[in-house]
N, C-alpha and C positions, 0 to 999 in steps of 0.2 A: 862571395857566392861559392867559391871553391871550398872554403872552410865549412860552410853549411852542408855542401854535398858530402864532404868527408865525414862530417858528424852523422849525417843520415845513413851513410854506408856502414859506419861503425855500429849505429843503433840497430840497423837491419841485421848485421852479422851477429850481434848479441842476441837478438830475438830468435834468429835461426838456430843458434847453438842451444838456447834455452828450450826451444821447441823440440829439438832432437833429444836433449837430455830428458825432457818430460815424457816423450814417446818411449824412450828406452826404459825409464823407471816404470811407466805404466805396463809395458810388456813384461818386465821382470816381475812386477807384483802380480800381474795376471797369471803368469806361469807358476809363481809360488802358490797362489791361492788354488790353482787347478791341481797342484801336486798335494796339497794338504787334504786330509781325510774329512 
């Protein structure tokens, strides 16, 4: 059970990082498109 909990925590951490990266990329691209003529 502890192993499954650790695996779940690892997966949640991975998705959190991916979510932050996606938001950062979206914000960067949005800023880039706003700056383009």
